[in-house]
SESEDO-201827 format. One record per residue: y negated, z, x of N, C-alpha, C in turn; residue in three letters. Coordinates in steps of 0.1 Angstrom, whole numbers, plus 5000, padded with zeros to 4 digits. Last residue first. Example, Ala and Ser with C-alpha at 12.3 -4.5 7.8 and 13.67 -1.06 7.14 Angstrom:
% residues 2
<<5022 5071 5128> <5011 5071 5137> <5000 5079 5129> "SER">
<<5057 5078 5132> <5045 5078 5123> <5033 5078 5132> "ALA">
% end
This chain:
% residues 223
<<3071 2568 4011> <3065 2554 4011> <3074 2545 4019> "UNK">
<<3084 2592 4013> <3076 2589 4001> <3070 2575 4000> "UNK">
<<3115 2602 4023> <3104 2593 4026> <3097 2590 4013> "UNK">
<<3126 2636 4022> <3126 2623 4016> <3113 2615 4020> "UNK">
<<3123 2662 4030> <3134 2654 4036> <3135 2640 4030> "UNK">
<<3100 2671 4018> <3113 2677 4015> <3124 2668 4018> "UNK">
<<3084 2643 4025> <3082 2655 4017> <3096 2659 4013> "UNK">
<<3066 2620 4047> <3078 2627 4043> <3075 2639 4034> "UNK">
<<3051 2589 4051> <3049 2603 4046> <3063 2609 4041> "UNK">
<<3040 2568 4076> <3051 2572 4067> <3049 2586 4063> "UNK">
<<3020 2541 4088> <3021 2556 4084> <3032 2558 4074> "UNK">
<<3014 2519 4115> <3021 2522 4102> <3021 2537 4100> "UNK">
<<2998 2521 4137> <2998 2508 4130> <3004 2510 4116> "UNK">
<<2977 2549 4144> <2990 2543 4143> <2989 2530 4135> "UNK">
<<2953 2561 4140> <2955 2553 4153> <2967 2545 4152> "UNK">
<<2956 2577 4118> <2948 2564 4117> <2949 2555 4129> "UNK">
<<2968 2600 4128> <2976 2590 4121> <2969 2577 4119> "UNK">
<<2945 2613 4138> <2956 2608 4147> <2964 2597 4141> "UNK">
<<2932 2619 4115> <2925 2610 4125> <2935 2605 4135> "UNK">
<<2951 2636 4101> <2948 2622 4096> <2941 2613 4106> "UNK">
<<2974 2655 4117> <2960 2651 4118> <2958 2637 4112> "UNK">
<<3000 2661 4120> <2993 2667 4107> <2979 2661 4106> "UNK">
<<3025 2639 4132> <3012 2645 4133> <3007 2651 4119> "UNK">
<<3048 2623 4152> <3046 2633 4142> <3032 2639 4143> "UNK">
<<3053 2590 4162> <3045 2602 4164> <3045 2610 4151> "UNK">
<<3068 2566 4180> <3070 2573 4168> <3064 2587 4170> "UNK">
<<3063 2535 4196> <3059 2550 4195> <3062 2555 4181> "UNK">
<<3072 2512 4220> <3073 2516 4206> <3071 2531 4205> "UNK">
<<3051 2498 4244> <3060 2509 4241> <3060 2511 4226> "UNK">
<<3036 2478 4258> <3045 2474 4247> <3055 2485 4243> "UNK">
<<3016 2483 4275> <3029 2485 4280> <3040 2482 4270> "UNK">
<<2994 2478 4259> <2995 2471 4272> <3009 2472 4278> "UNK">
<<2998 2492 4234> <2993 2478 4234> <2996 2471 4247> "UNK">
<<3010 2517 4240> <3016 2508 4230> <3011 2493 4231> "UNK">
<<2994 2527 4260> <3008 2525 4262> <3015 2516 4252> "UNK">
<<2970 2527 4245> <2971 2518 4257> <2986 2516 4260> "UNK">
<<2975 2546 4226> <2973 2533 4221> <2974 2523 4233> "UNK">
<<2977 2568 4243> <2989 2564 4236> <2987 2550 4230> "UNK">
<<2950 2570 4251> <2961 2567 4261> <2973 2562 4254> "UNK">
<<2939 2577 4226> <2935 2564 4233> <2945 2560 4243> "UNK">
<<2950 2602 4223> <2954 2591 4214> <2950 2577 4219> "UNK">
<<2938 2615 4245> <2953 2614 4244> <2957 2603 4235> "UNK">
<<2911 2614 4237> <2915 2608 4249> <2930 2606 4249> "UNK">
<<2912 2630 4213> <2908 2615 4213> <2913 2608 4225> "UNK">
<<2919 2654 4224> <2928 2648 4215> <2925 2633 4214> "UNK">
<<2896 2661 4239> <2909 2658 4246> <2919 2651 4237> "UNK">
<<2878 2664 4217> <2876 2654 4228> <2889 2650 4235> "UNK">
<<2890 2685 4202> <2887 2671 4196> <2886 2661 4207> "UNK">
<<2915 2703 4220> <2902 2702 4214> <2900 2687 4210> "UNK">
<<2951 2706 4213> <2940 2702 4221> <2927 2702 4213> "UNK">
<<2975 2709 4201> <2971 2721 4209> <2958 2717 4217> "UNK">
<<2982 2685 4189> <2981 2697 4181> <2975 2709 4188> "UNK">
<<2987 2660 4199> <2973 2665 4200> <2971 2679 4193> "UNK">
<<3014 2656 4194> <3009 2655 4208> <2994 2660 4210> "UNK">
<<3035 2661 4174> <3021 2668 4174> <3015 2667 4188> "UNK">
<<3058 2647 4193> <3057 2657 4182> <3044 2665 4183> "UNK">
<<3067 2615 4199> <3057 2625 4202> <3056 2634 4190> "UNK">
<<3087 2592 4216> <3086 2600 4204> <3077 2612 4208> "UNK">
<<3089 2559 4227> <3083 2572 4230> <3082 2580 4217> "UNK">
<<3115 2537 4237> <3108 2544 4226> <3102 2557 4231> "UNK">
<<3125 2528 4261> <3122 2518 4250> <3113 2524 4239> "UNK">
<<3111 2541 4292> <3120 2541 4280> <3116 2531 4270> "UNK">
<<3105 2544 4321> <3103 2531 4313> <3112 2531 4301> "UNK">
<<3104 2568 4332> <3117 2561 4333> <3117 2547 4325> "UNK">
<<3079 2577 4326> <3082 2573 4340> <3095 2566 4341> "UNK">
<<3071 2586 4301> <3074 2571 4302> <3077 2567 4317> "UNK">
<<3070 2614 4303> <3078 2607 4292> <3081 2593 4294> "UNK">
<<3053 2619 4324> <3067 2622 4326> <3076 2615 4315> "UNK">
<<3029 2611 4312> <3034 2603 4324> <3049 2606 4326> "UNK">
<<3028 2631 4293> <3030 2617 4288> <3035 2608 4300> "UNK">
<<3024 2653 4309> <3036 2652 4301> <3039 2638 4296> "UNK">
<<2999 2646 4320> <3011 2647 4329> <3024 2646 4321> "UNK">
<<2985 2648 4296> <2985 2635 4303> <2997 2635 4313> "UNK">
<<2986 2675 4291> <2993 2666 4282> <2994 2652 4288> "UNK">
<<2971 2684 4312> <2985 2688 4312> <2993 2678 4303> "UNK">
<<2946 2674 4305> <2952 2669 4317> <2967 2672 4317> "UNK">
<<2942 2690 4282> <2942 2675 4281> <2949 2669 4293> "UNK">
<<2941 2715 4294> <2951 2712 4284> <2953 2697 4282> "UNK">
<<2934 2712 4329> <2930 2715 4315> <2942 2711 4306> "UNK">
<<2951 2726 4358> <2947 2715 4349> <2942 2720 4336> "UNK">
<<2962 2746 4373> <2949 2740 4378> <2944 2729 4369> "UNK">
<<2986 2751 4362> <2975 2761 4360> <2962 2756 4364> "UNK">
<<3002 2729 4371> <2997 2730 4357> <2986 2740 4355> "UNK">
<<2989 2719 4404> <2998 2726 4395> <2993 2727 4381> "UNK">
<<2982 2689 4421> <2977 2701 4413> <2989 2706 4405> "UNK">
<<2987 2665 4432> <2992 2676 4439> <2988 2689 4432> "UNK">
<<2974 2646 4415> <2988 2645 4418> <2995 2657 4424> "UNK">
<<2949 2641 4407> <2954 2654 4404> <2969 2655 4407> "UNK">
<<2942 2615 4410> <2935 2625 4419> <2940 2639 4416> "UNK">
<<2956 2602 4390> <2960 2600 4404> <2954 2610 4413> "UNK">
<<2953 2602 4363> <2954 2615 4370> <2958 2614 4384> "UNK">
<<2955 2582 4344> <2942 2586 4349> <2942 2598 4357> "UNK">
<<2979 2572 4336> <2973 2582 4327> <2960 2587 4333> "UNK">
<<2985 2556 4358> <2984 2550 4345> <2976 2559 4335> "UNK">
<<2988 2575 4378> <2977 2565 4379> <2974 2559 4365> "UNK">
<<3012 2586 4370> <3000 2594 4370> <2987 2586 4371> "UNK">
<<3029 2564 4375> <3027 2569 4362> <3015 2578 4360> "UNK">
<<3027 2563 4403> <3022 2552 4395> <3020 2556 4381> "UNK">
<<3038 2587 4410> <3024 2585 4413> <3019 2573 4405> "UNK">
<<3065 2583 4402> <3057 2593 4395> <3042 2591 4398> "UNK">
<<3072 2562 4420> <3072 2560 4406> <3064 2570 4398> "UNK">
<<3070 2577 4444> <3062 2565 4442> <3061 2562 4427> "UNK">
<<3090 2596 4440> <3076 2600 4442> <3067 2588 4439> "UNK">
<<3113 2580 4439> <3109 2589 4427> <3094 2593 4428> "UNK">
<<3113 2569 4464> <3111 2560 4453> <3107 2568 4440> "UNK">
<<3118 2592 4479> <3106 2585 4481> <3103 2576 4469> "UNK">
<<3143 2599 4470> <3132 2608 4468> <3119 2601 4469> "UNK">
<<3158 2570 4453> <3157 2579 4465> <3145 2589 4462> "UNK">
<<3175 2566 4422> <3164 2564 4431> <3163 2574 4442> "UNK">
<<3194 2569 4403> <3199 2567 4417> <3188 2564 4426> "UNK">
<<3185 2595 4380> <3187 2581 4384> <3192 2581 4398> "UNK">
<<3179 2620 4374> <3191 2616 4368> <3194 2601 4372> "UNK">
<<3154 2624 4384> <3165 2630 4392> <3178 2625 4386> "UNK">
<<3135 2614 4367> <3141 2605 4377> <3152 2610 4385> "UNK">
<<3125 2635 4353> <3135 2627 4346> <3142 2617 4356> "UNK">
<<3106 2646 4374> <3119 2653 4370> <3129 2644 4363> "UNK">
<<3082 2634 4380> <3094 2629 4387> <3107 2635 4381> "UNK">
<<3064 2650 4368> <3066 2637 4363> <3079 2631 4368> "UNK">
<<3065 2673 4384> <3069 2674 4370> <3072 2660 4364> "UNK">
<<3056 2663 4409> <3070 2668 4407> <3075 2669 4393> "UNK">
<<3030 2657 4402> <3039 2646 4407> <3054 2651 4405> "UNK">
<<3020 2682 4396> <3020 2672 4386> <3030 2661 4389> "UNK">
<<3043 2707 4411> <3030 2699 4410> <3031 2689 4399> "UNK">
<<3059 2736 4397> <3060 2722 4402> <3046 2715 4401> "UNK">
<<3058 2759 4385> <3059 2760 4399> <3060 2746 4406> "UNK">
<<3057 2754 4357> <3045 2759 4364> <3045 2758 4379> "UNK">
<<3067 2725 4341> <3072 2736 4349> <3061 2741 4358> "UNK">
<<3055 2717 4307> <3055 2715 4322> <3061 2727 4329> "UNK">
<<3053 2716 4279> <3066 2719 4286> <3066 2715 4300> "UNK">
<<3033 2706 4259> <3035 2700 4273> <3048 2703 4279> "UNK">
<<3033 2713 4233> <3029 2723 4242> <3033 2719 4257> "UNK">
<<3042 2691 4218> <3029 2697 4215> <3024 2705 4227> "UNK">
<<3058 2665 4239> <3058 2678 4231> <3044 2682 4228> "UNK">
<<3074 2635 4240> <3061 2642 4243> <3060 2653 4233> "UNK">
<<3101 2618 4255> <3097 2628 4245> <3084 2635 4249> "UNK">
<<3115 2586 4257> <3106 2596 4263> <3101 2605 4253> "UNK">
<<3146 2570 4257> <3137 2577 4250> <3128 2586 4259> "UNK">
<<3165 2556 4274> <3159 2549 4262> <3148 2557 4255> "UNK">
<<3175 2570 4295> <3172 2556 4297> <3164 2550 4285> "UNK">
<<3180 2596 4289> <3174 2593 4302> <3169 2579 4303> "UNK">
<<3194 2594 4265> <3180 2600 4265> <3173 2597 4278> "UNK">
<<3218 2582 4273> <3209 2576 4263> <3195 2581 4264> "UNK">
<<3228 2602 4290> <3225 2589 4295> <3216 2582 4286> "UNK">
<<3232 2622 4270> <3224 2625 4282> <3219 2612 4288> "UNK">
<<3251 2609 4254> <3237 2612 4249> <3228 2615 4260> "UNK">
<<3273 2607 4270> <3266 2595 4267> <3252 2597 4261> "UNK">
<<3279 2634 4271> <3275 2628 4283> <3268 2615 4281> "UNK">
<<3285 2638 4243> <3274 2646 4250> <3270 2639 4263> "UNK">
<<3290 2606 4227> <3295 2619 4233> <3283 2626 4240> "UNK">
<<3276 2589 4199> <3277 2591 4213> <3283 2605 4217> "UNK">
<<3271 2584 4173> <3285 2582 4177> <3287 2586 4192> "UNK">
<<3244 2586 4168> <3253 2597 4163> <3267 2596 4167> "UNK">
<<3233 2563 4178> <3231 2575 4185> <3241 2586 4181> "UNK">
<<3241 2532 4183> <3244 2542 4173> <3244 2556 4179> "UNK">
<<3218 2510 4197> <3228 2521 4200> <3229 2530 4188> "UNK">
<<3197 2492 4193> <3210 2487 4191> <3221 2498 4193> "UNK">
<<3175 2509 4196> <3177 2498 4206> <3192 2493 4205> "UNK">
<<3191 2531 4176> <3179 2529 4184> <3183 2519 4195> "UNK">
<<3202 2543 4146> <3204 2532 4156> <3191 2530 4163> "UNK">
<<3218 2566 4128> <3205 2565 4136> <3208 2555 4147> "UNK">
<<3234 2568 4096> <3233 2563 4110> <3219 2563 4115> "UNK">
<<3252 2593 4077> <3243 2582 4079> <3242 2578 4093> "UNK">
<<3253 2629 4081> <3258 2616 4077> <3248 2606 4078> "UNK">
<<3241 2646 4099> <3253 2651 4092> <3260 2639 4086> "UNK">
<<3229 2633 4131> <3229 2634 4116> <3242 2639 4110> "UNK">
<<3222 2654 4160> <3230 2644 4153> <3229 2645 4138> "UNK">
<<3196 2658 4185> <3205 2663 4174> <3212 2651 4168> "UNK">
<<3186 2644 4204> <3186 2658 4207> <3195 2665 4196> "UNK">
<<3180 2617 4201> <3194 2621 4206> <3195 2636 4209> "UNK">
<<3156 2609 4191> <3157 2612 4205> <3171 2616 4210> "UNK">
<<3162 2608 4164> <3159 2595 4171> <3160 2597 4186> "UNK">
<<3166 2635 4159> <3177 2626 4157> <3175 2613 4165> "UNK">
<<3140 2644 4164> <3151 2649 4173> <3163 2640 4171> "UNK">
<<3126 2632 4144> <3123 2629 4158> <3134 2632 4167> "UNK">
<<3137 2646 4122> <3139 2631 4123> <3136 2627 4137> "UNK">
<<3128 2672 4127> <3142 2669 4127> <3145 2654 4129> "UNK">
<<3101 2668 4124> <3105 2670 4137> <3121 2668 4138> "UNK">
<<3101 2662 4095> <3095 2653 4105> <3101 2655 4119> "UNK">
<<3108 2678 4074> <3118 2671 4081> <3114 2662 4092> "UNK">
<<3090 2694 4061> <3094 2682 4054> <3105 2674 4062> "UNK">
<<3081 2717 4073> <3093 2718 4066> <3098 2705 4059> "UNK">
<<3047 2710 4065> <3056 2718 4074> <3069 2719 4066> "UNK">
<<3040 2678 4050> <3039 2692 4051> <3049 2698 4061> "UNK">
<<3034 2647 4068> <3040 2655 4057> <3038 2670 4060> "UNK">
<<3040 2617 4087> <3031 2628 4082> <3039 2635 4071> "UNK">
<<3044 2597 4115> <3052 2604 4105> <3043 2616 4100> "UNK">
<<3033 2566 4126> <3030 2580 4124> <3038 2585 4113> "UNK">
<<3041 2541 4150> <3043 2547 4137> <3040 2562 4137> "UNK">
<<3036 2513 4164> <3031 2526 4166> <3031 2533 4153> "UNK">
<<3059 2487 4175> <3051 2494 4165> <3046 2508 4170> "UNK">
<<3076 2476 4193> <3062 2474 4196> <3053 2481 4185> "UNK">
<<3101 2469 4169> <3098 2469 4183> <3083 2467 4185> "UNK">
<<3097 2488 4138> <3099 2476 4146> <3095 2478 4161> "UNK">
<<3115 2512 4123> <3103 2510 4131> <3106 2498 4140> "UNK">
<<3127 2522 4091> <3128 2512 4102> <3114 2512 4109> "UNK">
<<3146 2546 4074> <3133 2542 4080> <3135 2532 4091> "UNK">
<<3159 2567 4049> <3160 2554 4056> <3146 2550 4061> "UNK">
<<3176 2597 4039> <3164 2590 4044> <3167 2577 4052> "UNK">
<<3191 2616 4026> <3193 2602 4023> <3181 2593 4028> "UNK">
<<3174 2641 4033> <3182 2638 4022> <3182 2623 4019> "UNK">
<<3170 2666 4057> <3168 2652 4054> <3178 2648 4044> "UNK">
<<3177 2693 4052> <3164 2690 4058> <3161 2675 4056> "UNK">
<<3193 2716 4033> <3192 2701 4034> <3178 2698 4039> "UNK">
<<3211 2742 4040> <3197 2738 4040> <3197 2723 4043> "UNK">
<<3235 2762 4024> <3232 2749 4030> <3217 2746 4029> "UNK">
<<3253 2793 4029> <3241 2785 4024> <3240 2772 4031> "UNK">
<<3272 2807 4040> <3277 2799 4029> <3265 2791 4023> "UNK">
<<3259 2805 4072> <3269 2812 4064> <3274 2803 4053> "UNK">
<<3240 2780 4071> <3238 2794 4075> <3248 2802 4066> "UNK">
<<3238 2746 4081> <3246 2757 4074> <3243 2770 4079> "UNK">
<<3218 2718 4076> <3221 2730 4084> <3228 2740 4076> "UNK">
<<3220 2684 4073> <3222 2696 4066> <3225 2707 4077> "UNK">
<<3207 2653 4069> <3208 2664 4079> <3209 2677 4072> "UNK">
<<3214 2620 4062> <3213 2634 4057> <3214 2643 4069> "UNK">
<<3202 2587 4061> <3205 2599 4069> <3204 2612 4061> "UNK">
<<3201 2559 4056> <3206 2568 4047> <3211 2581 4053> "UNK">
<<3194 2549 4088> <3200 2544 4076> <3207 2555 4068> "UNK">
<<3169 2539 4109> <3175 2551 4104> <3181 2548 4090> "UNK">
<<3163 2522 4137> <3168 2519 4123> <3176 2532 4118> "UNK">
<<3140 2511 4159> <3146 2523 4154> <3150 2520 4139> "UNK">
<<3136 2484 4163> <3139 2492 4175> <3145 2505 4170> "UNK">
<<3152 2460 4140> <3143 2471 4143> <3146 2479 4155> "UNK">
<<3158 2426 4147> <3164 2440 4145> <3153 2450 4149> "UNK">
% end
């Protein structure tokens, strides 16, 4: 069974009497342990698809099944539980909280677990070690470079040991050197930690790192 199984999904947004069809009967399977890249022009539905996989949004019709869970059928409280256990989200602009240290930022998703404060800190420090930032554990975001901030964001995404990592343009705000380092880190998470990754990117060099590439255009999968 695929880790991510998107079946004939439509996503329609309504603005008054107008309908905006963002995804139009899209089906996509991502196998467990795959590193998949989603490519396509702006407005093709890539980020919407990521949000459906992550449980941030629901399909208008069709099914999104992740790790055997039909995401579209979950209640709001079940969705919160699903997101905290199954999916780690990596954003283009890091979304770190400026008044929290790197360790505190990484530990945030663990507040939804039953771990003690000491256990949360230990887990966060381990995640920072994996991304090569053990020596920046007590630094604040303003004291870090863009590449380091994204590393903290990636540590936060996988600190709960999710089944799937979804990444929306993870290198879009970085210089070439930092982008390469982030992509190498994602390859490591995929290869050594067996994380299934679904990544939206405009960058062909980033897409080349993925095992499989999928092209979207106007809400339809082109391959």
